[in-house]
C-alpha beads as a LAMMPS data file, in Angstrom:
LAMMPS data file: protein, C-alpha beads

67 atoms
66 bonds

1 atom types
1 bond types

-500.0 500.0 xlo xhi
-500.0 500.0 ylo yhi
-500.0 500.0 zlo zhi

Masses

1 110.0

Atoms # bond

1 1 1 -7.344 -12.910 -3.681
2 1 1 -6.309 -9.997 -1.820
3 1 1 -4.826 -6.609 -3.347
4 1 1 -1.132 -7.442 -2.558
5 1 1 -1.280 -10.943 -4.233
6 1 1 -3.125 -9.619 -7.166
7 1 1 -0.659 -6.619 -7.592
8 1 1 2.317 -9.027 -7.408
9 1 1 0.953 -11.302 -9.900
10 1 1 0.399 -8.291 -12.182
11 1 1 3.938 -7.062 -11.774
12 1 1 5.322 -10.644 -12.652
13 1 1 3.001 -10.894 -15.900
14 1 1 4.029 -7.388 -17.057
15 1 1 7.754 -7.988 -16.396
16 1 1 7.517 -11.144 -18.340
17 1 1 5.752 -9.912 -21.241
18 1 1 6.467 -6.258 -21.451
19 1 1 9.880 -5.912 -19.927
20 1 1 11.146 -4.326 -16.782
21 1 1 11.352 -0.715 -18.136
22 1 1 7.915 -0.602 -19.663
23 1 1 5.615 2.138 -18.102
24 1 1 2.895 -0.271 -17.288
25 1 1 5.190 -2.315 -15.467
26 1 1 6.639 0.545 -13.528
27 1 1 2.995 1.621 -12.595
28 1 1 2.224 -1.876 -11.411
29 1 1 5.289 -1.851 -9.052
30 1 1 4.050 1.516 -7.549
31 1 1 0.706 -0.030 -7.125
32 1 1 2.098 -2.990 -5.409
33 1 1 4.092 -0.740 -3.114
34 1 1 0.968 1.195 -2.198
35 1 1 -0.967 -2.186 -1.715
36 1 1 1.718 -3.570 0.905
37 1 1 1.821 -0.155 2.599
38 1 1 -1.859 -0.017 3.007
39 1 1 -1.858 -3.775 4.255
40 1 1 0.891 -3.132 6.703
41 1 1 -0.917 -0.035 7.996
42 1 1 -4.107 -1.886 8.272
43 1 1 -2.477 -4.662 10.288
44 1 1 -0.671 -2.180 12.824
45 1 1 -3.965 -0.223 13.302
46 1 1 -5.951 -3.304 14.104
47 1 1 -3.762 -3.959 17.124
48 1 1 -4.305 -0.656 18.652
49 1 1 -6.649 -0.231 21.407
50 1 1 -9.617 2.298 20.980
51 1 1 -7.807 4.615 23.255
52 1 1 -4.575 4.439 21.227
53 1 1 -6.356 5.090 17.955
54 1 1 -7.865 8.118 19.481
55 1 1 -4.701 9.377 20.520
56 1 1 -3.097 8.711 17.006
57 1 1 -5.873 10.502 15.308
58 1 1 -5.601 13.516 17.807
59 1 1 -1.847 13.781 16.980
60 1 1 -2.630 13.728 13.219
61 1 1 -4.909 16.566 13.452
62 1 1 -3.709 19.487 11.479
63 1 1 -1.258 17.296 9.316
64 1 1 -1.811 18.154 5.671
65 1 1 -3.023 15.035 3.657
66 1 1 -0.495 13.578 1.319
67 1 1 2.403 14.343 3.691

Bonds

1 1 1 2
2 1 2 3
3 1 3 4
4 1 4 5
5 1 5 6
6 1 6 7
7 1 7 8
8 1 8 9
9 1 9 10
10 1 10 11
11 1 11 12
12 1 12 13
13 1 13 14
14 1 14 15
15 1 15 16
16 1 16 17
17 1 17 18
18 1 18 19
19 1 19 20
20 1 20 21
21 1 21 22
22 1 22 23
23 1 23 24
24 1 24 25
25 1 25 26
26 1 26 27
27 1 27 28
28 1 28 29
29 1 29 30
30 1 30 31
31 1 31 32
32 1 32 33
33 1 33 34
34 1 34 35
35 1 35 36
36 1 36 37
37 1 37 38
38 1 38 39
39 1 39 40
40 1 40 41
41 1 41 42
42 1 42 43
43 1 43 44
44 1 44 45
45 1 45 46
46 1 46 47
47 1 47 48
48 1 48 49
49 1 49 50
50 1 50 51
51 1 51 52
52 1 52 53
53 1 53 54
54 1 54 55
55 1 55 56
56 1 56 57
57 1 57 58
58 1 58 59
59 1 59 60
60 1 60 61
61 1 61 62
62 1 62 63
63 1 63 64
64 1 64 65
65 1 65 66
66 1 66 67
């Protein structure tokens, strides 16, 4: 199973058993969002040519991490 599917299942189970406002459910939702974002980025980057990737990386040099 991929990370998005696992994260989605975890959110569903925690929502059912612990409720929507439980801290574990909130953390699972954040993890699901990160998993989806990572998968979208991976898909987008896989479609780039090597030249496009190099240009993107060059443009990102000097950008602080976490921004």
